[in-house]
C-alpha positions as CSV (number, residue, x, y, z in Angstrom):
1,M,-0.7,-26.5,-19.2
2,S,0.7,-23.9,-21.6
3,L,3.1,-21.1,-20.6
4,T,0.2,-18.6,-20.9
5,E,-2.0,-20.6,-18.5
6,S,0.8,-21.2,-16.1
7,E,1.7,-17.5,-16.1
8,F,-1.9,-16.6,-15.4
9,T,-2.1,-19.1,-12.6
10,V,1.1,-18.0,-11.0
11,L,0.1,-14.3,-11.2
12,R,-3.3,-15.0,-9.6
13,A,-1.6,-16.9,-6.8
14,T,0.8,-14.0,-6.4
15,I,-2.2,-11.6,-5.9
16,A,-3.7,-14.0,-3.4
17,S,-0.5,-14.4,-1.4
18,R,0.4,-10.7,-1.3
19,G,-3.2,-9.9,-0.2
20,T,-2.9,-12.4,2.6
21,V,0.5,-11.1,3.7
22,R,-0.8,-7.5,3.6
23,M,-3.7,-8.5,5.9
24,A,-1.4,-10.2,8.3
25,L,1.2,-7.4,8.3
26,V,-1.2,-4.8,9.6
27,P,-1.8,-6.4,13.1
28,I,1.8,-7.5,13.3
29,T,2.9,-3.9,12.6
30,I,0.4,-2.4,15.1
31,F,1.3,-5.0,17.8
32,A,5.1,-4.2,17.4
33,W,4.4,-0.5,17.4
34,A,2.2,-0.7,20.5
35,A,4.8,-2.8,22.4
36,L,7.5,-0.3,21.6
37,A,5.3,2.6,22.4
38,I,4.5,1.1,25.8
39,V,8.2,0.7,26.5
40,V,8.7,4.3,25.6
41,V,6.0,5.5,27.9
42,L,7.2,3.4,30.8
43,F,11.0,3.8,30.4
44,G,11.7,6.5,27.8
45,D,13.1,9.7,29.3
46,L,13.8,11.4,26.0
47,P,11.3,12.6,23.4
48,V,13.4,11.0,20.7
49,A,12.5,7.6,22.2
50,A,9.2,7.9,20.2
51,L,11.2,7.5,17.0
52,P,11.8,3.7,17.1
53,P,8.0,3.0,17.3
54,L,7.5,5.6,14.5
55,A,10.1,3.6,12.4
56,V,8.0,0.5,12.9
57,L,4.9,2.3,11.7
58,V,6.8,3.7,8.7
59,G,8.3,0.3,7.8
60,G,5.0,-1.5,8.2
61,F,3.1,1.1,6.1
62,E,5.7,1.1,3.3
63,A,5.5,-2.7,3.1
64,I,1.7,-2.7,3.0
65,N,1.8,0.0,0.4
66,A,4.3,-1.9,-1.8
67,L,2.2,-5.0,-1.6
68,H,-0.9,-3.1,-2.5
69,V,0.8,-1.4,-5.5
70,G,2.2,-4.7,-6.7
71,V,-1.2,-6.5,-6.5
72,E,-3.0,-3.7,-8.3
73,R,-0.3,-3.7,-11.0
74,I,-0.5,-7.4,-11.6
75,G,-4.3,-7.1,-11.7
76,R,-4.1,-4.6,-14.5
77,Y,-1.6,-6.7,-16.4
78,L,-3.9,-9.6,-16.2
79,Q,-6.8,-7.4,-17.2
80,V,-5.1,-6.2,-20.4
81,F,-3.2,-9.3,-21.5
82,Y,-5.4,-12.2,-20.3
83,E,-9.0,-11.1,-20.1
84,S,-11.4,-11.3,-23.0
85,P,-15.2,-11.4,-23.5
86,D,-15.2,-15.2,-23.6
87,G,-12.4,-15.7,-20.9
88,P,-11.7,-14.6,-17.3
89,S,-13.0,-11.2,-16.4
90,W,-12.6,-10.8,-12.7
91,E,-10.3,-7.7,-13.0
92,T,-12.6,-6.0,-15.5
93,M,-15.6,-6.6,-13.3
94,A,-13.8,-5.5,-10.2
95,M,-12.7,-2.3,-11.8
96,T,-16.1,-1.6,-13.3
97,A,-17.9,-2.1,-9.9
98,A,-15.3,-0.2,-7.8
99,P,-16.9,3.2,-8.1
100,R,-20.2,1.9,-6.8
101,L,-18.5,0.0,-4.0
102,R,-16.4,2.9,-2.6
103,A,-19.2,3.7,-0.1
104,A,-18.3,0.3,1.6
105,G,-15.4,2.2,3.1
106,V,-12.7,-0.4,2.3
107,D,-9.2,1.2,2.8
108,P,-6.6,-1.1,1.3
109,L,-3.8,0.9,2.9
110,F,-5.3,1.0,6.4
111,T,-4.6,4.8,6.4
112,V,-7.0,5.5,9.3
113,V,-5.2,2.9,11.5
114,F,-1.8,4.4,10.6
115,Y,-3.0,8.0,11.2
116,A,-4.3,7.0,14.6
117,A,-1.2,5.1,15.6
118,A,1.1,8.0,14.5
119,I,-0.9,10.6,16.5
120,L,-0.9,8.3,19.5
121,N,2.8,7.8,19.0
122,M,3.5,11.5,19.0
123,T,1.8,11.7,22.4
124,T,4.4,9.3,23.8
125,A,7.0,11.9,23.0
126,L,5.1,14.5,25.0
127,V,5.2,12.3,28.2
128,S,8.9,13.3,28.8
129,E,8.1,17.1,28.5
130,P,10.2,17.9,25.4
131,T,11.9,21.2,24.6
132,P,10.4,23.2,21.8
133,L,13.3,22.0,19.5
134,E,12.6,18.4,20.4
135,T,8.9,18.9,19.8
136,L,9.6,20.4,16.4
137,I,12.0,17.6,15.3
138,V,9.9,14.7,16.6
139,G,6.6,16.4,15.6
140,G,8.1,17.1,12.1
141,L,9.0,13.5,11.6
142,H,5.5,12.4,12.6
143,A,4.0,15.0,10.3
144,A,6.2,13.8,7.4
145,F,4.8,10.3,8.0
146,L,1.2,11.5,8.0
147,V,1.8,13.4,4.8
148,R,3.4,10.2,3.3
149,V,0.3,8.2,4.2
150,A,-2.0,10.8,2.8
151,R,0.0,11.0,-0.4
152,A,0.1,7.2,-0.8
153,R,-3.7,7.1,-0.3
154,Q,-4.1,9.7,-3.0
155,V,-1.9,7.9,-5.5
156,A,-3.6,4.5,-4.7
157,S,-7.0,6.1,-5.6
158,S,-5.9,6.6,-9.2
159,Q,-3.5,3.7,-9.6
160,R,-5.9,1.3,-11.3
161,A,-6.9,3.7,-14.1
162,R,-3.3,4.8,-14.6
163,D,-1.8,1.3,-14.6
164,L,-4.6,0.1,-16.9
165,R,-3.8,2.9,-19.4
166,V,-0.1,2.2,-19.3
167,F,-0.6,-1.6,-19.9
168,Q,-3.1,-0.9,-22.7
169,E,-0.6,1.5,-24.4
170,T,2.2,-1.1,-23.9
171,R,0.0,-3.7,-25.5
172,V,-0.7,-1.5,-28.5
173,T,2.9,-0.6,-28.8
174,A,4.0,-4.2,-28.6
175,T,1.5,-5.3,-31.2
176,T,2.1,-2.5,-33.7
177,G,5.9,-2.7,-33.1
178,G,5.9,-6.4,-33.8
179,Q,3.9,-5.9,-37.0
180,Q,6.2,-3.2,-38.2
181,A,9.3,-5.3,-37.5
182,S,7.9,-8.2,-39.6
183,Q,7.3,-5.9,-42.6
């Protein structure tokens, strides 16, 4: 197996494993968040007790987002540097079909799940009857997380096209730079 073939094989395996980890991380994150949220409702007497469960949501979301961004970036790399009309074309076909498949409602960042969990988590802070300042602080942190999730979703929606353009430009630069250096 050549270096090129082994790189392609390793990168496809990386996409598969990261995709699997991402799918497993969602229920693990939600389970850990729910367990902490229940503890907060049962035993928390301060509104700030809602922050550790929020931290679990933030950490889980950031890990899922990082895995998604990495998988997409590797996919665009493969698309630009490995795909050809007579070779593999999964990435090109997936990107070509994506606009028509959006109606299927696939959300690779699970944003609706994280929105719902964050909103439910905020209600755990209200159980202990917070002061207006506590509500502002705890609510502000929850709102910041919701904005982060919305922003990540927005960035993810244009990532494929952006990464494809960057890799295509990189390939052209590398090719023309290599030719100029040899002259």
